[in-house]
VEXKOLLUM-405480 format. One line per field, with one value per residue (C-alpha): residue in three letters; x negated, y, z negated. Coordinates in nm, 2 decimals. Example, Ala and Ser with C-alpha at 12.3 -4.5 7.8 and 13.67 -1.06 7.14 Angstrom:
# residues 2
residuo <- [ALA  SER]
u <- [-1.23  -1.37]
v <- [-0.45  -0.11]
w <- [-0.78  -0.71]
# end
This chain:
# residues 123
residuo <- [MET  LYS  LEU  VAL  LYS  LYS  ILE  ILE  LEU  ILE  ILE  VAL  GLY  PHE  LEU  SER  LEU  GLY  LEU  GLY  LEU  ALA  GLY  ILE  LEU  LEU  PRO  LEU  LEU  PRO  THR  THR  PRO  PHE  LEU  LEU  LEU  ALA  ALA  ALA  CYS  PHE  VAL  ARG  SER  SER  ASN  LYS  LEU  TYR  TYR  TRP  LEU  ILE  THR  ASN  LYS  TRP  PHE  GLY  SER  TYR  ILE  ARG  ASP  PHE  ARG  ALA  GLY  ASN  GLY  ILE  PRO  LEU  LYS  ALA  LYS  VAL  ILE  GLY  VAL  THR  THR  LEU  TRP  ILE  SER  ILE  ILE  TYR  SER  ALA  PHE  PHE  ILE  VAL  PRO  LEU  VAL  THR  VAL  ARG  ILE  VAL  MET  LEU  LEU  VAL  ALA  SER  TYR  PHE  THR  TRP  TYR  ILE  LEU  SER  GLN  LYS  THR  LEU  GLY]
u <- [0.01  -0.27  -0.40  -0.07  -0.06  -0.41  -0.34  0.02  -0.20  -0.44  -0.18  0.01  -0.31  -0.38  -0.04  -0.06  -0.42  -0.26  0.01  -0.24  -0.45  -0.11  -0.03  -0.36  -0.21  0.17  0.27  0.56  0.37  0.19  -0.17  -0.27  0.01  -0.06  -0.42  -0.36  -0.13  -0.41  -0.65  -0.41  -0.39  -0.73  -0.87  -0.57  -0.69  -1.06  -1.33  -1.53  -1.22  -1.17  -1.52  -1.54  -1.19  -1.35  -1.69  -1.55  -1.69  -1.34  -1.08  -1.27  -1.26  -0.89  -0.86  -1.19  -1.06  -0.70  -0.84  -1.03  -0.78  -0.98  -0.70  -0.64  -0.87  -0.73  -0.76  -0.60  -0.27  -0.23  -0.30  -0.06  0.23  0.20  0.22  0.50  0.72  0.63  0.71  1.03  1.19  1.12  1.27  1.58  1.67  1.57  1.57  1.84  2.21  2.35  2.35  2.33  2.02  1.88  2.00  1.82  1.48  1.47  1.53  1.23  1.00  1.09  1.00  0.68  0.58  0.64  0.44  0.17  0.16  0.20  -0.13  -0.46  -0.64  -1.02  -1.27]
v <- [0.00  0.22  0.19  0.28  0.59  0.71  0.66  0.85  1.14  1.13  1.18  1.43  1.61  1.62  1.71  2.00  2.09  2.14  2.35  2.57  2.60  2.69  2.98  3.15  3.21  3.24  3.49  3.30  3.00  3.05  2.94  2.96  2.73  2.45  2.46  2.43  2.16  1.97  2.03  1.88  1.58  1.52  1.56  1.29  1.03  1.13  1.34  1.34  1.48  1.75  1.88  1.91  2.10  2.38  2.37  2.44  2.77  2.84  2.78  2.67  3.07  3.06  2.78  2.92  3.29  3.14  2.92  3.20  3.46  3.70  3.81  3.89  4.10  4.45  4.38  4.05  4.21  4.46  4.23  3.97  4.23  4.40  4.09  3.94  4.28  4.30  3.96  3.95  4.27  4.15  3.82  3.93  4.24  4.08  3.70  3.59  3.66  3.54  3.84  3.56  3.47  3.80  3.85  3.54  3.65  4.00  3.85  3.60  3.86  4.10  3.79  3.72  4.10  4.10  3.80  3.93  4.26  4.18  3.92  4.11  4.29  4.10  4.35]
w <- [-0.01  -0.07  0.28  0.44  0.20  0.29  0.66  0.65  0.46  0.71  1.00  0.82  0.75  1.12  1.22  0.97  1.09  1.46  1.35  1.15  1.48  1.67  1.39  1.50  1.84  1.76  1.53  1.35  1.28  0.98  0.96  0.65  0.46  0.72  0.68  0.31  0.37  0.58  0.29  0.04  0.26  0.32  -0.05  -0.15  0.20  0.28  0.10  0.43  0.64  0.33  0.35  0.69  0.69  0.44  0.55  0.93  1.09  1.22  0.98  0.67  0.53  0.55  0.29  0.08  0.08  -0.02  -0.31  -0.43  -0.41  -0.21  0.04  0.40  0.60  0.67  1.06  1.03  0.85  1.10  1.41  1.23  1.15  1.48  1.70  1.47  1.51  1.94  1.98  1.76  1.89  2.26  2.17  1.97  2.22  2.56  2.57  2.24  2.36  2.02  1.74  1.45  1.59  1.65  1.27  1.15  1.35  1.21  0.84  0.93  1.03  0.75  0.53  0.68  0.68  0.32  0.24  0.46  0.33  -0.02  -0.01  -0.16  0.10  0.17  0.21]
# end
């Protein structure tokens, strides 16, 4: 049973890592929570994968900074919030025809804006 649990955690870890990487490019998909989930899965299933993840030069810093409580760089906050609102406004008013879906999109964008801006600024 332990082997099955380990395999499932590794699979979920890699799926979370993939979603986290996609979140770097897609403004509505949060990067850090998926990378944290991947780290949590890897730490319980494979020390080698966990160490690789937290020392990775591209996305290890997301996990290390979050764990240390350092915050988010100002540039990342500005780019993230700006990209988020440009994509949401465009989608809500030019692509999505349903008013209720537009409202939900704007509420989700508001929540993520609040979350990003409420984090400490790294610097």
